[in-house]
N, C-alpha and C positions, 0 to 999 in steps of 0.2 A: 541124635543129629549127625554124629560122625559117620555112622553106618549109611545114612541116607546120602551123604555127600559122596562117599565112595561108590555107592550104587549109581549115582548120576554120572560120575566120572567113568565108571565101567561102561555104562550105556553109551556115552559119547564116544568112547574108544571103539566099541563094537560098531557103532554107526559109521565112524571114520573108516574102519577097515572094510566095511561093505562098500562104501562109496569109492574108496581107493581101488578096490578090486573091479568094481563096475567101470571105473574110468580106464583102467589098464586094458580090460577086455574090450571096451568100446573102441579104443584106439587101435586094437589089433584086429577085431572082427567086425566092427560096426554095430549099430543098434539092433538091427533085425536079427542078426545071428547070435547075439549074446543072450544067454538064458539064465534063469535063476540057478539051475543046476551048475552052470559054469561059475557063477559067482560064489556058490557054496564051496566048490572044489578049490577055487583060487584063494578065497579069503580064510577058509578053515572055520567059518561061522556056520553053525547048524541051521538047517532050513527053518526050524521053528523059531529060532532067534531072529532070522531075517524077516519072517512074516509077523513077528511081534512088533518090529519097528516100521515095516513097510507093507502096504497092501498088496503090491504086485511089482512086476518089472517096471511098469510105467511110473509108479510112485518112486522107485529107486532113482530112475533117471531124471525125474522131475527134481528131486533133491540134489542130484549131482549138477544139473544145469544151473540151478539157482545158486548153489555154492560157488560155482565157477564165476557167475556174474558178480556175486558179492565180493569175491576175491579180486576180480578185475577192477571193480570200483575202488577197493582199498588200495590197489597198486597205483591206479591213476591219481588218487588223492595224494599218495606218497611222492610219486615222480613229478607231479604237476601241481604241487601245493601252492605255488604262487600264481597259478593261472586262474582265470575267471570260472565261475560255475558253468557258463555256457560252453567254454572250451572243454571242460571236463566231460560234459554230456556228449559233446561231439566225439571226444576221444573214446568213450565207452562204445559208441556205435561203430567207430572205425576199427577198433580192436576186434570186435565180434565178427564184423563182416569181412575184414581182410583175411582172417584165419580161414573163413569158409572158402574163400577164393583159392587159397594156397594148399589146402589139405582136403582131399576128396573124402576120406573116412570121417573127418570131423564134420564136413559139409553134410554128408549123409545122415549123421547122427543128429545134427541140429535140425535138418529138414524134417526128420521123423518127429522130433520134438515139437516143431512148429505145426506139424500136421495132427498132433494129439490135442484134443480139446482141453484136457486136464493140464497138460504141460504148457500149452500156449496161454491159457488163462492165467496161470501162475507167472509166466514170463511177463505178461502185461502188468500184473500186480507188482512184480519186482521193479519194473520201469516206473511205476507210479511212486514207489518208495524212493527210487533214484531221483526222480524229479523233485520230490519234497526235500530230500536230503540236500540237493544242490541249490534249489531255487527258493525255499522258504526263507523269509527275511530279506529277499532281494526284490528288485523291481519286477521280476518274473514270477513272483509267488502267485498261486492260484488255488481255488478251492478243489476239493477232492473230485467232484463231478467233472469239472473242466480238465483236471489232470488225467482222469480216466479216459476221457474222449480222445485227448491228444496222444496219450501213451498207446491206446489201442490202434490209432491210425499209424503211428510210427512203427510199432511192432508188426503190423500187417504189411507195411511197406518193406520192412526188413525181411520178412518171409518172401516177398516178391523178389527181392534182390538175390536171395539164395536160390529160389526156383529158376530165376533167369540163367543161372550157371548151368542148368541142364538143357537149355534151349538149343536147338540146332542153329539158330540165327547167330551170325557173327556179331558179338557185342563187346563193349568195353566195361567190364565190371567196375573199374575205378571210376568211370564217369557216372554209373548208376549209384555207386556208393556215395560219391560226393553230392549228387543231386538229392539223395535221401537225407544226408546230414544237413544240407542247406534247408530243406523242407522242414526238418525237425526244429532247427533253430528259429525259423520264421514262425512256426506254430507257437513257440514259446515267447514270441515278441522281440527277438533279437533283431536290431536294425541292420540294414544292408551293409553298412560300412564295417560293423563289427563282424558280421558273417564273413565278409571277404577277408578280413584279417585272420580270423580263426581258421578258415579253410587253407590259407597260405601256410600257417604254422602247422596244421595237421599234415599237409603234404610234405613239408620240410622235415618232420620228425618221424618219417616212416620207419626208420630203424628202431626207434623206441617202441612203437606199437608192435613190431615184429618180436622184439625182446619180451615185452609183457605177455604176448600171446604164447610164446614158447615157454615162458615160466609157468603159465597156467596149465599148459599141457604136461610139462615134465615134473613139476613139484607135487608132493603129496597134498591131498585134499585137507583144507583147514575147515573144520566144522564151525560155522559162525551163526 
């Protein structure tokens, strides 16, 4: 039993090192220019060990994006523990989209992720888990099929918000971001008065969302 535990711990450490290297290279070179060879050289992990844990580069970045989303949810749970489930859902959307607006390399990486069928599908799955985590046991609870449909619409709209940042048309990313969050809250049945209150608080706490986003960029990956 003891040997098995050590083996699991070792595997998790190798996985963390791979994801940390992928994250570092992603922030420096972007998704398209980062290769498995670069991850091997940066992490010191042999190619065979990487392919034992991950199918390909897309699989590595899928795991990386999902880890970042999970850590984002954990941080918002921590900083906003007294807030409502609807507020926390809005905050997760705000942190992800605000960072896309501010950082071109992260925007390119996420847009590549949203353009990958594998990664996008798993991002939707992650948002289904988020909705169940926040809304189960509340008046907003729903079955899995309904949660899937709403999460798919919301993630699709988030992809559109990121795509919009590449448009030639002069736009207000903040206005699009706020419209998306309001739409998401309406889909989950939050009433208009609550939505207005949540949006006001989201706007007022912009510095907190910037802080959380920067922590997610700078701190080592936590394999969860």
